[in-house]
C-alpha positions as CSV (number, residue, x, y, z in Angstrom):
1,X,202.2,241.0,131.7
2,X,204.3,244.1,132.2
3,X,207.9,243.8,131.2
4,X,210.5,245.0,133.7
5,X,214.0,246.1,132.7
6,X,215.3,247.0,136.1
7,X,215.7,245.3,139.4
8,X,214.3,247.5,142.1
9,X,215.4,246.8,145.6
10,X,212.6,246.4,148.1
11,X,213.3,248.2,151.3
12,X,211.3,247.2,154.4
13,X,209.6,250.2,156.1
14,X,211.9,252.1,158.5
15,X,211.1,251.9,162.2
16,X,212.1,255.5,162.8
17,X,212.0,258.9,161.1
18,X,214.6,261.6,160.6
19,X,213.3,265.0,161.6
20,X,214.1,268.3,159.8
21,X,217.5,269.8,160.5
22,X,218.3,267.0,162.9
23,X,222.0,266.4,163.9
24,X,223.3,263.4,162.1
25,X,226.6,261.6,162.6
26,X,228.2,259.7,159.7
27,X,231.3,257.5,160.2
28,X,232.9,255.1,157.7
29,X,234.1,254.8,154.2
30,X,234.2,257.5,151.6
31,X,230.7,256.6,150.6
32,X,229.7,258.1,154.0
33,X,231.3,261.3,152.8
34,X,229.1,261.4,149.7
35,X,225.9,260.9,151.7
36,X,227.1,263.3,154.3
37,X,227.4,266.0,151.7
38,X,223.8,265.5,150.8
39,X,222.8,265.9,154.5
40,X,224.8,269.1,154.8
41,X,223.5,270.4,151.5
42,X,219.9,270.0,152.7
43,X,220.2,271.9,156.0
44,X,221.3,269.1,158.4
45,X,224.1,269.8,160.8
46,X,225.9,266.6,159.8
47,X,229.2,265.5,161.4
48,X,231.0,263.5,158.7
49,X,234.2,261.5,159.5
50,X,235.7,264.2,161.8
51,X,239.0,262.3,162.1
52,X,239.2,261.1,158.5
53,X,237.7,258.3,156.5
54,X,237.3,255.0,158.3
55,X,236.9,251.7,156.4
56,X,236.8,248.8,158.9
57,X,234.6,248.2,162.0
58,X,237.5,248.5,164.4
59,X,238.4,252.0,163.1
60,X,234.7,253.0,163.2
61,X,234.6,252.0,166.9
62,X,237.7,254.1,167.5
63,X,236.1,257.1,165.9
64,X,232.9,256.7,168.0
65,X,235.0,256.4,171.2
66,X,236.9,259.6,170.4
67,X,233.8,261.6,169.4
68,X,231.9,260.7,172.6
69,X,234.9,261.3,174.8
70,X,235.3,264.8,173.3
71,X,231.7,265.5,174.1
72,X,232.4,265.2,177.8
73,X,233.2,268.7,179.0
74,X,233.2,270.1,182.5
75,X,231.6,267.0,183.8
76,X,228.6,267.3,181.5
77,X,228.0,264.7,178.9
78,X,226.5,266.0,175.6
79,X,224.0,263.5,174.2
80,X,225.2,261.6,171.1
81,X,223.2,262.5,167.9
82,X,220.0,260.5,167.7
83,X,220.8,259.5,164.1
84,X,224.1,257.7,163.4
85,X,225.2,256.1,160.1
86,X,228.0,253.5,160.1
87,X,229.2,252.8,156.6
88,X,231.4,249.7,156.4
89,X,234.0,249.5,153.6
90,X,236.2,246.5,154.4
91,X,237.1,243.8,157.0
92,X,240.8,244.3,156.3
93,X,242.7,245.9,159.2
94,X,246.4,246.9,159.8
95,X,248.1,246.2,163.1
96,X,251.3,247.9,164.2
97,X,253.7,245.1,164.7
98,X,255.4,246.7,167.7
99,X,252.2,247.2,169.7
100,X,249.6,244.9,168.1
101,X,247.1,247.8,167.9
102,X,244.9,248.2,165.0
103,X,245.7,251.6,163.4
104,X,243.2,253.8,161.7
105,X,245.7,255.5,159.4
106,X,249.2,254.3,158.5
107,X,250.3,257.9,158.1
108,X,252.6,257.0,155.2
109,X,254.8,255.0,157.4
110,X,256.6,252.0,155.8
111,X,254.4,249.0,155.1
112,X,257.0,246.7,156.9
113,X,255.8,248.2,160.2
114,X,252.3,246.8,159.8
115,X,250.6,243.4,159.5
116,X,247.5,243.1,157.4
117,X,244.6,241.0,158.8
118,X,241.0,240.1,157.9
119,X,238.4,240.4,160.6
120,X,236.0,237.5,160.9
121,X,232.2,238.0,160.8
122,X,232.0,237.7,164.6
123,X,234.9,240.1,165.1
124,X,233.3,242.7,162.8
125,X,230.0,242.3,164.7
126,X,231.8,242.6,168.1
127,X,233.5,245.9,167.2
128,X,230.2,247.3,165.8
129,X,228.2,246.1,168.8
130,X,230.6,247.9,171.1
131,X,230.2,251.1,169.1
132,X,226.4,250.8,169.2
133,X,226.3,250.1,173.0
134,X,228.6,253.1,173.6
135,X,226.3,255.4,171.5
136,X,223.3,254.1,173.5
137,X,225.0,254.8,176.8
138,X,225.2,258.5,175.7
139,X,221.7,258.6,174.0
140,X,219.3,255.8,174.7
141,X,217.1,256.9,171.8
142,X,219.9,256.6,169.2
143,X,219.1,255.0,165.9
144,X,222.0,253.4,164.2
145,X,221.8,252.8,160.5
146,X,224.4,250.5,159.0
147,X,225.3,250.4,155.4
148,X,227.9,248.6,153.4
149,X,229.8,250.7,150.9
150,X,229.4,249.7,147.3
151,X,232.9,250.8,146.5
152,X,235.0,247.8,145.5
153,X,238.7,247.4,146.5
154,X,240.8,246.7,143.4
155,X,244.0,246.1,145.5
156,X,242.5,243.0,147.0
157,X,241.3,241.6,143.7
158,X,237.6,241.6,142.9
159,X,236.8,238.2,144.2
160,X,238.5,239.0,147.5
161,X,236.7,242.3,147.6
162,X,233.4,240.5,147.3
163,X,234.4,238.1,150.1
164,X,235.2,241.2,152.3
165,X,231.7,242.7,151.5
166,X,230.1,239.4,152.3
167,X,231.7,239.3,155.7
168,X,230.4,242.8,156.4
169,X,226.9,241.9,155.2
170,X,226.8,238.9,157.5
171,X,228.0,241.0,160.4
172,X,225.3,243.7,159.9
173,X,222.6,241.0,159.5
174,X,223.6,239.5,162.8
175,X,223.6,242.8,164.6
176,X,220.3,244.1,163.2
177,X,218.5,240.8,164.1
178,X,219.8,240.9,167.7
179,X,220.2,244.6,168.6
180,X,217.4,247.1,169.1
181,X,217.5,250.5,167.5
182,X,219.6,249.3,164.6
183,X,218.7,249.2,160.9
184,X,220.3,248.2,157.6
185,X,220.0,250.4,154.6
186,X,220.8,248.5,151.3
187,X,223.1,251.1,149.6
188,X,225.3,248.2,148.5
189,X,222.4,246.3,146.9
190,X,221.0,249.4,145.2
191,X,224.3,250.1,143.5
192,X,224.9,246.5,142.6
193,X,221.5,245.6,141.3
194,X,219.5,248.8,140.5
195,X,222.5,250.8,139.1
196,X,224.4,248.0,137.4
197,X,225.6,250.1,134.6
198,X,229.0,251.8,134.3
199,X,227.3,255.1,133.5
200,X,226.6,255.2,137.2
201,X,230.3,255.0,138.1
202,X,233.0,257.6,138.4
203,X,235.9,257.7,136.0
204,X,237.8,255.0,138.0
205,X,234.9,252.6,137.4
206,X,234.9,251.8,141.1
207,X,233.3,254.7,143.0
208,X,229.6,255.6,142.5
209,X,229.1,258.7,140.4
210,X,227.4,261.8,141.8
211,X,224.3,260.8,140.0
212,X,224.4,257.4,141.7
213,X,224.9,258.9,145.1
214,X,222.0,261.3,144.5
215,X,219.8,258.4,143.5
216,X,220.7,256.5,146.7
217,X,220.1,259.7,148.6
218,X,216.6,259.8,147.1
219,X,215.9,256.2,148.2
220,X,217.2,256.9,151.7
221,X,215.0,260.0,151.9
222,X,211.9,258.1,150.8
223,X,212.7,255.4,153.3
224,X,213.2,257.3,156.6
225,X,212.5,261.0,156.3
226,X,209.4,262.2,158.1
227,X,206.7,264.1,156.1
228,X,207.8,267.3,157.8
229,X,211.4,266.7,156.7
230,X,210.4,266.1,153.1
231,X,208.3,269.3,153.2
232,X,211.3,271.2,154.6
233,X,213.6,270.0,151.9
234,X,211.3,271.2,149.2
235,X,211.1,274.6,151.0
236,X,214.9,274.6,151.4
237,X,215.5,273.8,147.7
238,X,215.3,277.4,146.3
239,X,217.6,278.7,149.0
240,X,220.1,275.9,148.3
241,X,220.0,276.8,144.6
242,X,220.4,280.5,145.3
243,X,223.5,279.8,147.5
244,X,225.0,277.8,144.6
245,X,224.5,280.8,142.2
246,X,227.6,282.5,140.9
247,X,226.9,285.9,139.5
248,X,228.6,287.5,136.4
249,X,228.4,290.9,138.1
250,X,228.6,290.5,141.9
251,X,228.6,294.2,142.4
252,X,225.4,294.9,140.6
253,X,222.2,296.2,142.1
254,X,220.4,293.2,140.7
255,X,222.6,290.8,142.6
256,X,222.3,292.9,145.8
257,X,218.5,292.5,145.6
258,X,219.0,288.7,144.9
259,X,221.1,288.3,148.0
260,X,218.6,290.3,150.1
261,X,215.7,288.1,148.9
262,X,217.6,284.9,149.7
263,X,218.4,286.2,153.2
264,X,214.8,287.0,153.8
265,X,213.7,283.5,152.6
266,X,216.3,281.9,154.9
267,X,215.1,283.9,157.9
268,X,211.5,283.1,157.1
269,X,212.3,279.4,156.9
270,X,214.3,279.6,160.2
271,X,211.2,281.1,161.9
272,X,209.2,278.1,160.7
273,X,212.0,275.6,161.6
274,X,213.8,277.0,164.6
275,X,216.2,274.0,164.6
276,X,217.6,275.2,161.3
277,X,221.1,276.4,162.1
278,X,222.7,279.6,160.8
279,X,224.7,279.2,157.7
280,X,227.1,281.5,155.9
281,X,224.8,282.9,153.3
282,X,227.2,285.4,151.6
């Protein structure tokens, strides 16, 4: 019998595929920022938390409402991106006592102005369902992928943080079982079970390290990227590495030829994949 020293999370096959250079929207906790950087770094025109990091389902709904309202211009509605990631961090919200509204950012105002609350499973699910229905009204083909951030909240206490994550997990399970075009990607479970070693954490011992985020990105890519997308990423890799190159002698003839070669490679790839947007090469 083969001995196993790791717990590998089994992910059911995705019911959709992400295409090369497809527009992607990511809203949620700072974990969404990490995954969003990987999308951007691999040629995707990703929109990542345009109004700041959002941790709870109510604030995620507020962001979706704002994004879609800004896409309405001159009476013409721009479709929502087909691929949308909602990354949930916590069920804790803050209400402004004067108005009762849930705020997305306390803006360094005194804590005495706010009342902290915990959303229930049904309340979390309701906010998320409203966000999903709104996205569908702008793009019936939208695919919403929900994840729960693996980042723990020390300020709640670790037990309370786990209760918060459990609330979010129950809410996402409820939604994916009842709502079409929604999926759950187990980033939380991968971090907790596959990468349960502190070498996969940043210096604060709470946030995933870059290596951990890259591994979760690999699992995500294997799960829902089309064959064409995987091929594109391999073809994009040398251009990506070239753009990260920092020369010792930027004025040299050798570096001038290097830049010209990279530009030619990019144009050739753009011919093959017309949806690849222009980027600032040099």
